[in-house]
C-alpha positions in Angstrom: -4.5 -19.2 3.5 -2.8 -21.0 0.6 -5.9 -20.5 -1.5 -5.7 -16.8 -0.9 -2.0 -16.8 -1.7 -2.7 -18.6 -5.0 -5.3 -15.9 -5.8 -2.9 -13.1 -4.9 -0.5 -14.4 -7.6 -3.3 -14.8 -10.0 -4.3 -11.2 -9.5 -0.8 -10.1 -10.4 -1.0 -11.9 -13.7 -4.5 -10.5 -14.5 -3.5 -7.0 -13.5 -0.4 -7.1 -15.7 -2.5 -8.0 -18.7 -5.0 -5.3 -18.1 -2.4 -2.6 -17.5 -0.4 -3.5 -20.6 -3.5 -3.6 -22.7 -4.1 0.0 -21.7 -0.5 1.2 -21.7 0.3 3.7 -24.5 -3.4 4.1 -25.3 -4.4 6.6 -22.6 -5.8 9.7 -24.4 -7.5 11.4 -21.4 -7.8 11.1 -17.7 -9.6 12.5 -14.7 -8.1 14.7 -11.9 -8.8 13.7 -8.3 -6.8 16.7 -7.1 -4.5 19.4 -8.5 -2.0 16.8 -9.7 -3.5 13.5 -8.7 -5.0 11.7 -11.7 -7.1 8.7 -12.5 -7.2 6.6 -15.7 -9.5 4.0 -17.1 -6.7 1.5 -16.4 -6.9 2.2 -12.7 -10.6 1.6 -12.7 -10.6 -1.5 -14.8 -7.8 -3.1 -12.9 -9.3 -2.4 -9.5 -12.8 -3.5 -10.5 -11.5 -6.8 -11.9 -9.4 -7.5 -8.8 -12.2 -6.8 -6.4 -14.7 -8.9 -8.3 -12.2 -11.8 -8.4 -11.6 -11.7 -4.7 -15.2 -11.4 -3.7 -16.2 -14.2 -6.1 -13.9 -16.6 -4.2 -14.0 -15.1 -0.7 -17.2 -13.0 -0.4 -16.7 -12.3 3.3 -13.2 -10.9 3.0 -12.6 -7.2 3.5 -11.0 -5.0 0.9 -9.3 -1.6 1.0 -8.6 -0.3 -2.5 -7.4 3.1 -3.7 -10.1 4.1 -6.1 -13.2 2.6 -4.5 -12.3 3.0 -0.9 -13.7 0.7 1.7 -16.0 -2.2 0.7 -19.1 -3.1 2.8 -17.0 -5.8 4.5 -14.2 -3.4 5.6 -12.7 -4.7 8.8 -15.5 -7.2 9.4 -13.3 -10.2 8.3 -10.1 -11.5 9.7 -8.7 -11.2 6.1 -8.1 -7.8 4.5 -6.9 -7.2 0.9 -5.1 -3.9 0.4 -5.0 -3.0 -3.3 -3.3 -0.3 -5.4 -4.4 -1.1 -9.0 -1.9 1.2 -10.6 0.9 2.7 -8.5 2.6 5.3 -10.7 -0.5 6.5 -12.5 1.1 9.7 -13.6 4.0 7.7 -15.1 1.6 5.4 -16.8 -0.5 8.2 -18.3 2.6 9.8 -19.9 3.9 6.5 -21.3 6.7 6.3 -18.7 7.1 2.6 -18.0 7.7 2.8 -14.2 4.4 1.6 -12.7 3.0 -1.4 -10.8 0.1 -3.3 -9.4 0.4 -3.8 -5.7 -1.6 -6.0 -3.4 -1.1 -7.1 0.3 -3.1 -9.7 2.2 -3.5 -9.2 5.9 -4.8 -11.5 8.6 -6.0 -9.9 11.8 -4.1 -6.7 11.0 -0.8 -8.4 10.1 0.5 -8.5 6.5 1.0 -12.2 5.7 1.6 -12.1 1.9 2.4 -9.4 -0.6 2.8 -9.0 -4.3 4.0 -6.2 -6.6 3.7 -6.8 -10.3 5.8 -4.5 -12.6 4.2 -5.3 -16.0 6.5 -3.5 -18.4 9.6 -5.1 -16.9 7.9 -8.5 -16.5 8.9 -8.6 -12.8 6.9 -10.1 -10.0 8.0 -9.4 -6.5 6.4 -11.7 -3.8 6.8 -12.4 -0.1 5.1 -14.5 2.5 5.6 -13.8 6.2 8.5 -15.7 7.5 9.4 -17.3 4.2 11.5 -14.7 2.4 11.1 -12.4 -0.6 11.3 -13.3 -4.2 11.7 -11.8 -7.7 10.3 -14.0 -10.4 10.5 -16.9 -7.9 14.2 -16.3 -7.1 15.1 -15.3 -3.6 16.3 -11.7 -3.1 18.2 -9.9 -0.4 18.9 -6.3 0.3 22.2 -4.7 -0.5 25.3 -4.9 1.8 26.3 -1.3 1.5 27.3 0.0 5.0 27.9 3.7 4.4 25.4 6.4 3.4 28.0 8.1 1.1 28.1 4.9 -1.0 24.3 4.5 -1.0 21.9 5.0 -3.9 18.8 6.7 -2.4 15.3 7.3 -3.6 12.4 9.5 -2.5 9.0 10.6 -3.7 6.9 13.8 -3.7 3.4 13.8 -2.2 0.4 15.3 -4.0 0.3 18.1 -1.4 3.9 19.0 -2.3 3.1 22.7 -2.6 2.4 23.0 1.1 5.6 21.3 2.2 8.0 22.0 -0.6 10.7 23.8 1.4 11.0 20.9 3.9 11.0 18.3 1.0 13.8 20.1 -0.9 15.9 20.5 2.3 15.8 16.7 2.9 16.5 16.0 -0.8 19.5 18.3 -0.6 20.8 16.4 2.4 20.3 13.2 0.6 22.2 14.4 -2.5 25.1 15.7 -0.4 25.4 12.7 1.9 24.6 9.9 -0.4 26.0 8.6 -3.7 22.9 9.6 -5.6 19.2 10.4 -5.3 16.5 9.1 -7.6 12.8 9.8 -7.9 10.8 7.0 -9.5 7.2 8.0 -8.9 5.9 4.6 -7.7 6.4 3.8 -4.0 5.7 0.1 -4.4 8.5 -0.2 -7.0 10.9 1.8 -4.9 10.3 -0.5 -2.0 10.9 -3.6 -4.1 14.1 -2.1 -5.4 15.3 -1.7 -1.9 14.4 -5.4 -1.3 16.4 -6.7 -4.3 19.4 -4.4 -3.7 19.1 -2.0 -6.6 18.6 0.8 -4.1 19.9 1.2 -0.6 17.6 3.7 1.1 14.1 5.2 0.6 12.1 7.9 2.3 8.8 9.6 1.6 5.8 11.3 3.3 2.1 11.4 2.5 1.6 7.8 1.4 -1.5 5.7 1.8 -1.9 2.1 3.0 -2.1 0.8 -0.5 1.1 2.5 -1.4 3.2 0.6 1.2 1.4 -2.4 2.6 2.8 -4.9 0.0 6.3 -3.4 -0.4 7.0 -3.2 3.3 6.6 -6.9 3.8 8.8 -7.6 0.7 11.6 -5.4 2.1 11.4 -6.9 5.6 11.4 -10.5 4.2 14.5 -9.6 2.1 16.3 -8.5 5.3 15.7 -4.8 5.2 14.4 -2.4 7.8 11.3 -0.2 7.7 10.4 2.6 10.3 9.0 6.0 10.5 11.3 9.1 10.2 12.0 8.9 14.0 13.1 5.4 13.8 10.0 4.1 15.5 7.6 1.4 14.5 6.2 1.9 11.0 2.4 1.9 10.3 0.8 1.8 6.9 -1.5 4.4 8.2 1.3 6.7 9.4 2.6 9.9 7.9 6.1 8.9 6.7 8.3 5.9 5.9 12.0 5.0 5.8 13.1 1.7 4.2 16.7 0.6 3.9 19.0 -2.4 3.7 19.1 -1.9 7.6 22.9 -1.2 7.5 22.5 2.5 6.6 19.2 3.0 8.4 20.3 5.1 11.4 22.8 7.1 9.4 20.1 8.0 6.9 17.8 9.2 9.6 20.5 11.2 11.4 22.0 12.9 8.3 19.0 13.3 6.1 15.7 13.2 7.9 16.3 15.0 11.2 
């Protein structure tokens, strides 16, 4: 496992260099959907990460955003879950809120996670049972105990047009019951900001495994709590997510998400 953890950290450094080399130079991009875009940076970063993993661990499984499942998917006890560029829309517009995210699972359990935020030179890392770190310094969630004193964050799914009324209603409740509401545009970063105490509560629908797999472990190892909107067990394959410092978790669900 330690060899894989070492590779995970190396992937973060490699991804950071690739993304920064592309940043500010994107002149065109593809549309995967009405608002979901794909850049050359996404492709180059993911291709490099997959090649690097399979060169060292050719039997490992990989689930990555752009290429989907590899031929080894779920055939190995180890699974790498990769988002080469979380916050692609931000990136394409020169807005510096984006990240590389990678989680390592063993037999279905996330055992190590890394989120690299290149522009800010921030590396968030966690290993199961050993805590969460920002640039190798241990981090903890905030100690805010009341929703009205909490800084909240949310996101908008790509299928927003179909659910806009419900989204706006929850955002309205968050604004009225919290101290403030933010929308960053990169789920992995939002989760890491919960982990280090910059934010107190986060909620979103319509995410994919590569959006949350790494960030969830980092939040939990920093002392936070992650569930679905009902307060039940969270799954990276589920429909929604709530992540908090744990102290405001129930109040956020009761006053905003129900």
